[in-house]
N, C-alpha and C positions, 0 to 999 in steps of 0.2 A: 577630598573632592573639591575642585576649583569651580566656582560658578561666576557667571556674569549676569547682570540684570536683564540684558536683551541681547539679541544676536545680530545687531547691526554690524556692518564691516568693522567698525572700530571695536565693538564689543568682541568680536571673534579675534582681532589683533591682540587684545588683552590675554587670549589664552595661548597665543604662540610661545611666549617665554616659558609659562608653565609646561607646555608640550616639550619644548627643548630640554628642560630640566628632567621631566619624566623619562624622556628617552635616554638622557645621559646617565641617569642613575638606574633605571629599571629596564631600558631597552625596549619598552612597549608601553602603549597608553590607549585608553578608550576615549573618544571625543564624541560628545553628543551635542548637537546643535540643531535647532528648529529649521524647517525648510525655508530657504531664502537667505540663510546665514552666509553662504558662500564657501562651506567647508569643502565641497568637492573641488573648487577651483583655487581657493586661497591656500589651503593647507599644503597641497603638493608643491606649489610654487615656493612656499616658504621652506619646505624640507629640502628642496633642491639647492638652496643657498646654505642651509644649516647643517645638512648631513653629508659627511664625507664618504668616500668608498664606492661611489657608483651612482646609477641611475635611481630615480624614485619610480617604482612600478605602482600604478593605481589600477586596482581591479574594479571594473564596472559591470553591472548586471546585464547590459545589452550593448549591441553594436551601435545603435543609434545614440545612446548616452555617451559612449566612449568618443565617438566622432564629434559631437556637439560640445562636450566639455573641453576636448583638446582644441577645438577651434576657437572657443571662447578664451582659453587661457593664452593661446598664441596671440589672439587679437589684443589682449591686454598688454602684452609685451611688444606689440607692434611688429610681429613677425609672422611669416607664413607658417602653416602647420608643417612639422617635420624638422624644424630647427631646434629651438630649446624644448618645445613641447610637441610630441608626436603621439601617434596612436597605431595599434595593430589590432585588426579584427579580421574575421574570416573574409577572404577574398579581397582584402584591402589593407594597406599599410602606408604610413607616412612617417618615416623615422630617418635619422641620419646619424653620422658620427658625433655631431653636436647635441644630440637629444639628451637632456637631463630628466625630463618627466615624460613618462611613456604610459598611456592609458591602454589597457588590454582588457578583453573579456576573460571570464574565469577559464574557459577551456584552453585558451592560448597560453595562459600563465601555467597551467598544468603541464602542457607539452614542454614548456620552457624549463620547468623545474625537474621534470623527469629527465631531460637531456643534460641538464647542468644543475645537479643538486646543490652545488656550493653557491650558486647565484653570484658568481664571482664579480660580475660588473653591476651588482645591485646593492645599493646602500640602504634602502628602505622599501617596504612593501606596505601599501595602504589598501585596506579592504573597505570600500565605500558601500553605503546602503546595505550594511550587514544584516539589518533586521529582516531582510527578505529571506534569509536563511536558505540561500541557494545551495543545493547539494555540492556543486562544483566549488563554490566559494568556502564552504566548510571544510572540504577535503584539502583545498589549497592552503587553508589556514593551518590545518593539522600538519601538513608537510612542512610549511614555513616554520612553525613552532619547533618541529623536531630538528630542522636544519640549524635553527638559532640555538637550540639547547646542546646539540652535539658537535656542530661543525663551525657555525658563524655566530659566536656570541655577540659580535658587534653589529649584527643585522637588526635594523630597527623595524618594528611592526606597529602599525596604527590601525585600529578599527574604528570606523565612523558610521554614524547614523543619526537620524533625527528622532527615531523612536526605537528603543532598544533595551533589552534587559541588561543594563550596563554592568551591574554587579556580577552577574554570572559570567559575562565576557571577561571582566577584570580578573576574576578568579582563574578563568581558563588561560589567559595570557601569562599569568604568574607561575602557573604550574602547581601541582599538589602540595609542594613543601613550602611555599612562600606566600607572603601576604598579597592581597590583590594589587595589581598595578593601578596607578592613578586614573581616575575618571575625571575628565574635564567637560564641563557642561555649560552651555550658553543658553539662557532662557529667552523665549519670546521670538517673534519673527522680525524680519527686516521691515515689513509693513504689517499693520494690524489687519486681521481678517474677521469680519463679522459672520458668525455661524447662525444660520436660520434652519428651522425645521419644517418640512412641508410633506406630511404623510399622504400617501395617495388615497384616492377613493377606494372603497371596498370593491374587489374583484375587477378593478381597472387594469387593462393590459399595461404591461411595463412601457412598451413603446409609446402608448398614448400619453401616459403620465410624464415621461421624460420629454416628449416633444412638447407638451403644454408648458412644462416648467421652463424650457428653453425659450419659448416665445415670450413668456412673462418676464423672463430675465432680461431679454433684448429690449422689451419695452420699458422696463423700470430702471435699468442699470446701463451705464456707458461701458465701453470696453468689449473685448471679445470673451467668448464663453468656452470653457473647457468641460466636457461632459464625460464622466466615467461610467462605463458599461462593462458588463462581465464578459462579453465576447463578441466575435466578428458577426455572428448572426443578429444580435441585438443592435449592434451599430448599423447594420445594413437596414433593419426594420425602422429604426428612428430616422435614418437618412432618407428612407423612402417617404416618411410622413412629413419631413421638413422641406424636401426638395433640395435642389443644388444651391439655391440663393433664396435668403429671406429678406424682404423689404422692412426696414426698421426706420423710426423717426430720424436717425442720424446717419442713415446710409445703409446700403446692402450688407448683409452678413453672408459670407460663403461658407458652406458646409464642407468639411474636410475629415475623412476617416483617418484613423491612426491605430494600426494593430500590427502584430509581428509578422504576418504573412505578406504584407505589403513589400515591395521592393524598396531599396534604400532611397531612390529618387522620390517614390510616393511618400515616404516617411518624411523626408526632408521637406517636401512641398507643404506637408501638414503642419510643420513646426516653424516655418518661416513666418516672419511678421506679415500681417495683412497689408495690402497696398494702402496708400494714402486715401483717406476718405472711406474706407471699407473696414468691416470687422469680420471676425471668423468665428465659426462654431466647430470646434475640434471634437469629434466623437472618438473617444479613446478607450482602450482597455488599460489594465494597470501598467502598460508600457510607459505611460506618461506620469506614473506616480512618483517617480524618483529621478534625480539628476538631470531633469530637462526643464528648461525655462522657455516658455512660448510667450514671446513678447506680445504685449497688449492684452494678455488674459488678466481680467480682474474679477471674473465670476467663474465659480466652479459648481456645476450641478452634479451631485453624486447619488447614483442609483443605490448605492449601499450594498452592492453585490460583488462577489469575486468568483472566479472560476478556478477550482483547484483540481489537480490530477488525483486519481485514486488508482493505484497499480496493484493488480492481483498477481503475486508471484507464482501462484499455482498455475494460471492459464498464460501468464506473460502478456496480459492485455490491461490497457489502461482505459479509464473513462474520466471524463471531466464532469464535475459536480458543481452546481452553483450554490454557493454558501453566502452567508452574511459576512461582509467584509469586516475585518478586525477593527478595533479602536485605533490601533497603530496605523493601519491603512487609511482610515478615515482622516486621521490627523495629517498624514502625508498629503493626501488629496486636497484638503483644505488649504494646506500651505501653498499649493500651486497658484492660489488666488492672490497671494501677498508678495510675489517675487519682485514685481516692479513698481507697485503702487498699492494703496490700501484696497482691499477686496472684499468679496462676499462669497461664502460657501453655503450653497443650498442643499441640505441633506433630505433626501426623499424618504424619511422615516420619522417616527415620532421620537421626541426627546426621551420618553420613558423607556423606549426600546434600547437605548444606548447601553444600559447596564447588562443587557442580556448578551452583548456581542463579545466575542473572545478578546483578550488583550492583544494577542498576536496570531498571525496565520499559522497553520500547521507547518511545522518544519519540513521542507522538501524532502529531507532523508527519510522521513517516515512514510512517504507516499508516492515515491517515483520509482522508476525502473532502475535498479541498482547495478545493472550490467556494466555500464561505463565506469562507475565507481570501483566495482570489484576488479576490473582490469587495471585500472590505475594503481590500486593498492597491490596488485600482483607484481606490477612493474616496479613499484617502489620497494618491494621485498619485505613489507611489514604487515602483520596481521592488525585487525581493527583495535585489538586491545593494546597494542604498542603505541598508539597514538592518542593524543589528547582531543576530546570532543565536547561540545556542549551537550549533545546527546548522541550517542553512537547509532550507526545505522542498524535497523532491526536484524536480528540474527537470522530469522527465517528468510528474510528477503536477500541477505548475503549468501546464505547457503544455496537458494535457488539460483542466483546469478552465477555463483561459482560452478554449479553443476552444468549450466549452459555453456560457460566458458570451457569446461572440460569437454564437452560434446563438440564444441568447435575446434578443439585441439590447441586451445590457448593456454591451458593448464595441464600439467602431468598428473600422475596418480596421487602424488604427495601434495598437489595444490600449488606447486611452483610454476611460475611463467615459463613457457616454452619459446623457442625461436619463433614459432608462428604467432604466439601471443605478442612478442615484443615487435613483430612487423605490424600487428593490428594497432599497437599503440602509436606507431609512427604514421599512421594514416589519419588525416584530420576528419574523422566521421565516426558515426556510432559503430561499436565493435561487430554488430551483424553485418553492417554494410561494408566494413573493412574486410571481413571474412569473404564476403562475396566478391569484393574487388580482387583479393588475392586469388581466389579459386578461378575467377574469370580470366585473369592473366594467364593462368596455366592452360586455358582452353581457347585462347585467342579471342576473348570477348571483352577486353579491357574498355574499349570506347563505349560500348553499349552498357556495360556495368557502371561506368562513370556517369553516364546520362541517367541511368535508373537512380542512382544514389542522389544526384542533384534534384531530381524531381520528388524523391521521398523527403529529402531534407527541406526543400523549399517548395511546398505544394502550391504557392502563389505563382510559381513560374508559368504554370499552365493557364494563368488568368482566372477570373471569376467563373463559377460554374463549370469546374473542371470535370471531365467525363469520368465515369467510374472505371472503365477499362483502362489498364495501364498503358497499352500500346497506343490508344487514342490520346491519352494524357501526354505521353511522350511526344507524339507528333505536334500536338498543340504547343507544347513547351518549346520545342525547336522552333516553331514559327513565331511564338510571342516572347520567348525568353530574352532576347537581345543582349545587352552588355553583361547583365548579371548572370544570364545562362552561360555565356562564354567564360566568365570569370570563375564560376563554380566548376566548370569542366577543367579549366586550366589548373586549378588548385589540386584537384584529385589526380590528374594525369601527371603533373609534376611531382606529386607525392609518390606516386607509383614508380616514377622514373628514378627517383632517388634510391629506390630499393635495388636489390640485386637482380640484375636482368636475366640471370640464368634460368629463371622460372618461366620466362615468356614462352609463347607458343605461336605457331602460325595462325593467320587469321581463320576464324571458325567458318564453316560452310553452312551452319545452322540457319534456317529461316529466322528473321528477327522475332517474329512472334513466339516461335517455339523457344528461342534463346531467352527471351524475357521470362517465360515461365520457369525455365531451369535456373536462371539467376535469382529469381525471387524465392524459389524453393531453397536455394543455398543459404539465403539470408534468414528465411522464416520457415524452416522445415516443420515446426510444430503448427504452422498455419496452413499447410497443404489440407485441403478439404474435399470431401466428396459428398454427393447428395444423400439426403436421409428423408425417410417418411414418404417418398413418392411424390413430394410437392415441389414445384418449381421454386427456386430461390431459397430453399432451406438446405443447409449443409452442416456437416459435423467436421470440426478440424481435428488435427492430430493431437491437440492438447485436450481433447475430450469435450470442448465447449461447442455448443451450437452456434451457428452463424447464419445471418439472414440478409438477403438483398432483394430488391423489388423483382417480382416475377416478370416485369416488363423488360428487364435488362437481358441482353443477349447471353450473358454469362449465367443467367438463372437456369439454364439448361446444360451447363458444362458438366462433363463427366468428372473432371477434376479441375480445381483451381487453387490459386494461392491467394489468401486474403493478405495483401500488401499493407493495407491500412484499414484497421477496424477498431471500433471503440466498444468497450465492455457495456453491457446493460444487464438488467436484473435477470432476465430470462435467457436471451440470446445476444450474442455480439452483432453489432451492425457493420456490414461491410461497406467501406467507403471507397476503396480502390482495390481491384483484384485483376488477376491475369489468368488465362486458361493455362493448363498444364498438360503437356504431352508426357504421360508416365514412361512411355518406352524411351523417349529422348532423355528424360531424367535419369533413368537406369543406366543408360550408355554413358552419360556425362558424369554423373555422380553416384556411382554404384555403392559408395560407402554409406549412403543414406538408407539403403535397403538392408533389412534384417530377415532372415529366415529361420523358422523354428517350428517344432511340433509341440502343441500344448493343448490343454483342455480350457475351453471357454464357455461362458454361459451364453445360451441362445434362447430364443422364444421369450423374450423379456424376463430372463432369469429362471424359466421353468425347467430348463434341461442343460446339462453339461455335454458339450460335444468335443470330441478329440479331433483336431484338424491340423494340417499342415499349412502354416500361414506365411505370407510374405507381407512385411509391414514397413512403414516409415514412421519411426517413433512408436506411438501407440495406434496409429491409423493403419488398419488392416486393409491392404489393397488386393490381396488375393487369398482365398480360403478354399482348402480341399479337405473334405472329411476323410478321416482314416480310422482304422480300427484301433481300439484301446489296447495297447501292447501290454501296459503295466497297470493293474488296478489301482496301485498306490498313487498313480498320477493325479487322481481326482481329490486326494486329500488336501493338497495345498490350496486348491480352488475353494473347497468347502470351508476351510479354515479362515481364508481371507474373507469370504462372504460373512462368516459368523462374527468375525472382528469388526466388520463394517456395519453389520445390521443388528448384532447383539445376540444374546443367548435365547431371546424370545422366539428365535427361528426354530428352536427345538421343541418336540412335543412334551411339554411338562405336564404330566397328569399329577393327581394328588399324591399318589404313592411316591413319586420321584421328588416332588417339591417338598414333602415332609421328611424324607430321608435326607435330602440335601441340607435342610434346615437343622435337623438333629446332629448331623456330622459337624456342621459349622458351629453349633452351639459348643460342642465339646472341643473343637479347635480353639475357640476363644476363651472358654472357661477353665479348660484343663490343657494349657499349652504343653505341659510336660508329657501328656499322654501320647502325643505325636499324630493326632488325627489331621488329615489333610485339609488344607484351606479350600472352602467351597464358595468363596466370594466370586462375584462376577469377574474381577480383574485376574484372579488366579486361574479360574477355569478357562478364561479366554486365552491367557498366556500359554497354558499347557494343553491346548486342544489336541495337538498332534499326538500327545502321549495317552491321554485318557479316552479320547473319542476317536482319534484317527483310524485305528484299526477296523472300527465299525463303519467308516465312511468309504473304505476302499472299494473301488468298482461301482459305487453308488453314483447315479447319473441324473436322477430326476428329483425335483424338490419334494414330490409327494412321497418319495422313498423314505424320507425322514420319519414319517408316521410309523414305520415299523420298528423303529428303535425303542428298546425297553430301557428307558433311562434309569429307572430304579435299579435294574440289574447291573447296568453299566457302572453306575456310581458305587454300588455295593462292592463290585469287583476290585475297586480301589483299595478295599480294606482286606488285610489278612484275616485269618481265622480268629486271632486273638483280639484284634480291634473289632470284629464283628460281635464277638461275645461281650466285650466291654460296652459296645454301643447299646446293646440290649439291657445291660445292667444300669448304665449311667444316664441313658437318654431313651428309656423304653417308650414304644409307640403308644402303649396304654398304661394306666396307673391304676392298681387296685385300691379300692376305698372300703371303709368299714362295713358297707352294705353287702359286700362280697362281689360287687360288679367291678369290672375293669373298663375304664373310660379312656377314650382317645384323647391325647394331648396335642393341641395344635402348636407345633414348633415355629410356624411361620410368623408368630407374634413375638414381640420382644418386651418382656420375658414370655415364655411359652405360657399358654393358657389351658386350664382344665376346667370345662363346664360340667356341672353336676348338680343334682337336686340336693338341697341342703339337708334333707332327711336322711340321705345316704351317708352323711358325715357325722351324725350324732356320736358323741364319745371321742371324736378326734380333737386333740388340742393343738398339735403342731401342723403348720402348713406343709403340704408335700413339697419336696424339693428334688431336683435332679442334678447331674454333674457332680456327684459326690456331696451332695448337700450344698453346693456353692450357689445354685440358682433356684430361688423359691419360685414356685408356680404362681401365676395369677389365677385366683379361683373366681369363676363365674358362678355364684350360688344361684340356683334356679328355683322358681316356684314349682308346684305340682304341674302347672301348665307349661313348664320349661321356658319361662320368661325370667331373665336376670332380675334378681331383687337386691343383689349386693355384689360388688367387685372388690376383692381384698387380697392382699398378701399376708395378712395377719389374722389367721383363723381364731386364735385365742381372743384377740381383741373384739372380733365380731361376736363370739358367743357371750362375752361379758357386756358389751355395750350396744351392739347393733340388733342382736337377735331379739331381745324383748320388744322392741318396736316393731320389728318385722312380724313377729307372733301376733301382737295385738292387731296389726293391719290385715293379716292374711288368714287368721284362724277361722274368722266367720266366712270368708270367701271360699276356703277350702276345708270344710268341716270333716271330710272324709279321710283327711290325712293327719297324722300325728303332729301336735305342736306342744311338746312337753314343756313344763316350766324349767326343768333341769336338763338342758341338751347334753351335759357332760356325761350323764349316766343313762340316758335313754338309749334303747337299742336302735342302731341304724337300720333303716329299711328302704327298699325301692318301691314298696307296695303301699296301698292305702290301707286304713285300719280295717280289721276283720269285723264283719257284721255281728250283731248280737252282743 
């Protein structure tokens, strides 16, 4: 590891020669330098001069970061953007034949490497701010590593960050067979940052706490203030408390929001330097955490919170959760205060809480929708296991994503990408929207589909307070979208035009409102919803999840709708954007979404099975007609599914059945050679169709289960020989010296025999079952049938325990025998004879 004492520009320059050496000998390196060191802008320019073989591609986490970094680097060279240094982001690019350094977002790099796996015009790939663990960046790195290993050993790869598990990344870049690649580290910031802790008052609202901290910072410190908040809602709340402008002792401070849904122009306005004589208060999400320098900022106020997605593969829904920001994020945020001069970072939590924060944020691969990644992998032609990862994507999430791709026709039965899937890859949008665009083109709805996709991709297009109804949101976006709206439409329309035009169709005659519902259903068929519970605003979606919108909304009374945008919640999803659906129009335009079958289903809250002819979209039943039960055996699968879901407790287990099951299970475990069946829960549930199915045929009501004689059903699993052996090796009752036969409780482990101790006089050995392999546990009872001793060693009890029991109980129960010699006394179940 090469280290420098601080990360001033000169110190970073000291790492450039070791970087060249590492790339020359190993082909890859990890560079860790504190915020403000200039790694984002200095390293790529150096590589452009030192690496031969093509351009230096720099992956940036966000469009704003790519634009700003490219502009800064071009300015350092005294050139306009697009000459030596350029960038490509969605809807915008500035590059030329002379460009040597190209900054791109992760998604654009993935499209590039899919189209040109050799990266023939690329000499080096730099992954900046890798600590964010963006799913697209991790996938891009996995692709690039495979290209270098198999096709382009001369391709150079550099991974950079200020906060990073550098040793793990160094091992990843080296591959499993080699020593880790070099880690180059620069310590310290360009300027020092004083960290202060200011925990909030108990139960104080976040917005009040932050607004007060900002005012105090403006009073006490010079320079502009950068505030980190978890999301747009909190930014608007704090902005409302501060107002547009704050008067301070050294001039006005103007408040500027900065979050992802803002337009490029609004984002640029937030990061521009404040006018002469003024200061700025930038209220930002983690968009400002990396790769941005906002001139004049020397104070950071950190609320200490982050918003992370949580994706549920089962429902296909995401929700955003607010969590404590990681230590790495707090370090990045503090670094924003020391970019241009010494600064101050104010953390709105107690110093003692620092240790409780996670080191790093949860990797994106573990918590996001994996559908785009699964499509990229299918297009690449490799399974997850064939690539190198820091942590591979979760298997269950990948399986769910691949199943959806198969439903969309993007994968074939063997999981290989289809022609339709490759077309999806060529469209610069989410696979669901890409599928909708292709299907819309076949129906003459391309223009409307492109508009819908832009509105979904960029919710901010419709302005603040966008309406819930998709049609109204679209009208508002057309009116307010401006240049960004036109650019987004042009991007998608041009991408569609580059595809084979043979699939196009004449302009559709569908009403726009009806067409919007059809298009939304093509993209999200599992979010088609119908009312439930008879209450306005409550719906059930095709994925089985409940969904909710305000009963004041017009769509609250819709017969069917599509939840275009909804967020998961603990009980019901919250619908944020929806469109009414004309089911008849959908069936005409997309009959492939509808399935017809006859099946048994549970009705009346699970009390009864009903055989019906149904029409469904996914799991959402849209038509149901009751029909006679033709085959009694058709009820068996429904019963078995339910029992596997709810467990064997659904069955009427009386004592006889429970004891019989336990006896057989004991012999299965203790005498495996005897061939008794497994009576454990897992085995019984797995074999329901065999041992219980015939008795469930034709049964339609839950209460019918009470008629089952489970003891007889279980006994029928044994042939005559095993039934005889069961009675010998695990008898229901055991005879004792008194002449009585007492019930054994086989539900205990080991089985228990409860008997008055007087009935065992003369017995030395503990009774056993299973061919003598399992000794019973004896509960020795007093004459009042209360336990006085529990033992599996009767001989030891007579020798050691009985004398004490005799002394204690002889006087209490004088009518019962308490001989000094229990070995030779007659066993009895009666009291002593009188006289």
